N, C-alpha and C positions, 0 to 999 in steps of 0.2 A: 504494500500500500504506500502511495506517495501523496504528499500534500503540496498544493501550489501556494505560493505566497501572494494571496489576493488582498487588495486594499491595504497594503502595507507600504508606507513610504520607505525609501532607501535609508533615510536617516534613522528611523525607528527600528528598522530591521538590523541595521548596524549596531545600534545601541543594545538591542536584545542579545546579539552575538557577543558584544564586548562585555556585557554583564555576566554572561555565562563564563567567559574566560577569566574574568576578575574573581568570581567566587571560587572557581576551580583552583586558581593560583593561590588564593588565600587558604583554602582547605588543604592544599598540599603542604603548606607551612605548618598548619595545626589542624589535623584531621578529626575535629570534634566540634559538635554543636550541642548547645543546651536549649531545649524547647521548654518554655515556660507557659503554662496555661493558667492565666490569672483567675482566681476565684472572685466572687462578688466582693468579699471582704477586702481583697487586694485593690480592687478598683475604687473602693470607697476610702480605704486607708492603707496605703501601699508601703508604709515605712519598713515593716519586717522583711518583705520580699526585696525591697530596694537594698536593705542592709546586706542581705544574702548575696545579691548580685554584685554589690560593691566589693565584697570579700573576694569573689571569683574574678572580678575585673582586675583587682590589685594583684591577684595571684597569676594573672596572665591569660585568662580566658578571652577569646577573641570573637567567637561566633555565638550569638544568642538569637533565638526566634521567639516571638511572642504570639501565642495563638490568637487569631483574630476574633473579635467579639463586636456585636452591634451595640453593646452597652455604651451609653453616653460618655462614660469615664474612660473608655479604652484608649482613645487618642491621647488624653492627658497623661495616662499612665506610661505610654510609650515615650512621650516627650520627657517625662521625668527620668526615664532610663537614659535617654539620649543626653540629658544634661549632666547626670552624675557618673556616667560610664562612657566617656567620649571615645574610648578605643574599641568599643564593641563594634563588630560588623553585624549590624542589627537587621533582622528580617522578620517576616510574618509567617506564621504557621497556620495550618488547618484552613486554607483558603479553598472554598468550594463554590463560590459565586462571584459575580462581577461587582457586587457592592463593595467588596474589599479592595478592588483595584483603585478606587478613588482615594481610599485612605492610604494606600501604598504611595500614591503620587503626592498627596498632601504632606505626608510625613517624610518624603524624600528618602524612602527606603529602597535599596537596590535589588532586593530579591524577596521571594516568598516561596513557600512550599505548599503543595496540595497533597491530600492523602490518596488521590486516585488519578488515573489517566483520563483527562477530559480535554480532548483536542480543541473543542470550541472555546473553553476557558483559556487554555494556553495561547491560542490564536488571538483572542481578544487582548491578552496582556502583551503579546508580541506587537500587535498593531499600535499599541501605546508606547512601545519601547521599554516595557516592563518585563521582568523575568519572573515567571512562575515555574518552579522545578516540580515536575509531575511525580506523583507516586505511581509505582508500577509493581506488579507481582508476577503475572504470568509471562511466559516467553512471548506471547502475542503482544502484550502491552509494551514490553521492552523493545520489540522490533518496531512497533508503530511509533513509539516516542523517538527512537533513533531516526527513523525515516522522516519524521517531521522536522528534524534538525536539533533536537534536544541533545546537548552534549553532556548533560548530567541529569541524573534521575534519582529518585528516592525509592529504595526497596522497602516496601511497607505492606503489612507488618512483618518485619524481618524475622521475628522470633517464630513465626508459624512455619517458615520454610527451612530454617536452620542455617548454620554457618557455612556449610559446604555447597549450598544451592547455587549461589551466584556463579562460581567457577564452573559448575556443570553446564551453564548456558553457553559458555564460550565455544565449545565444539560445534553445536548446531547453529549458533547465531553469528559466530565470528567475533570481531572486536566489539567490546561492549562499551557503553557510555561510562563516564565517571559516575560512581555510585555512592550514595549516602545510605547506610543501613540504619533503619529507624523502626521503632515499635517493639516494646517489651524488653529492651536491653537495659543492663545496669553497668555501673562503673567496672565491675569485675569482668565484663564481657569485652572491654575495649581492646585488650591485647589480642584475644583470639580472633575477633572479627576483623581487625585491621591486618592481622597476620594471615588471614585466609583470603586476602585480595580485595576486601572492600576498601574503597578510597577514603572514606570517612564514616564516622558513627555519630548518630544523634541520640541523646539521652533525654528522658523526660524529667518532670519536676521532682520525682522521687530521688534524684541525685542530690537535691538540696533539702527537700522534704520538710514538712511541718512537724514531724515527730522528733526531730533533733538528733544530733550525733554527740552525745555527751555534752561537753562544754562548748562544742563548736556548732555553728549554725549551718554548715554544709558538710558533705561527706569528706572525711579526712583522706580517703583513698583518691577522690577526685582532685583534691588540693595537691596531693603528692604527684599525681599524673601531670597536672598542670606545671608543677615546679620542674619536672623533667622535660617538659615540652620545649623544643628549641625556640619557639616563637614567643615564649612567655617573658623573655627579657625585655 
């Protein structure tokens, strides 16, 4: 299956390609993303979550996605993160509709991720020069996303197919896109999944969690991994 570039200005298409290359280059330096899904309490009073993110920011974390919400306080919450964590490469997670594209533009965020392969949504973003990284699972979805021109994809939910799945697709499909493994993984999975050929790994909020880690507000194992990350300096 092939997709034609219809109703897409050359400048926006070039911007879409450039944004793919930029996030790929950044993830090659630090192959990890933290996905934060703010609760209602976070949107009303965000200090605890902001404090957790500041700890990770100072420890060297570079990639954070905030799950999109239609709540009136969502944009303000993202702006607070932009203000207190300026080195974050900030994106939007869980984008499933075009309503989020406007927020992506207003907040000047360079990328977003979707949980599934929706060529109409990816096309709408491309026409605006915005980047949505699609979620894929089946070989058909991987092939279709690559044929569309997606140079990076999210394997989701990764935990359902296991750590060896992605490499098994290489023989029938040929060269695969840059892949971010996401969904159901924990800090202890980072080494295994990166070692198995996944280009990057995304972890959810339980990596910082409200249950606490002793006297620390984030997972000590994640802090240790960030300390060893070459891009944390």
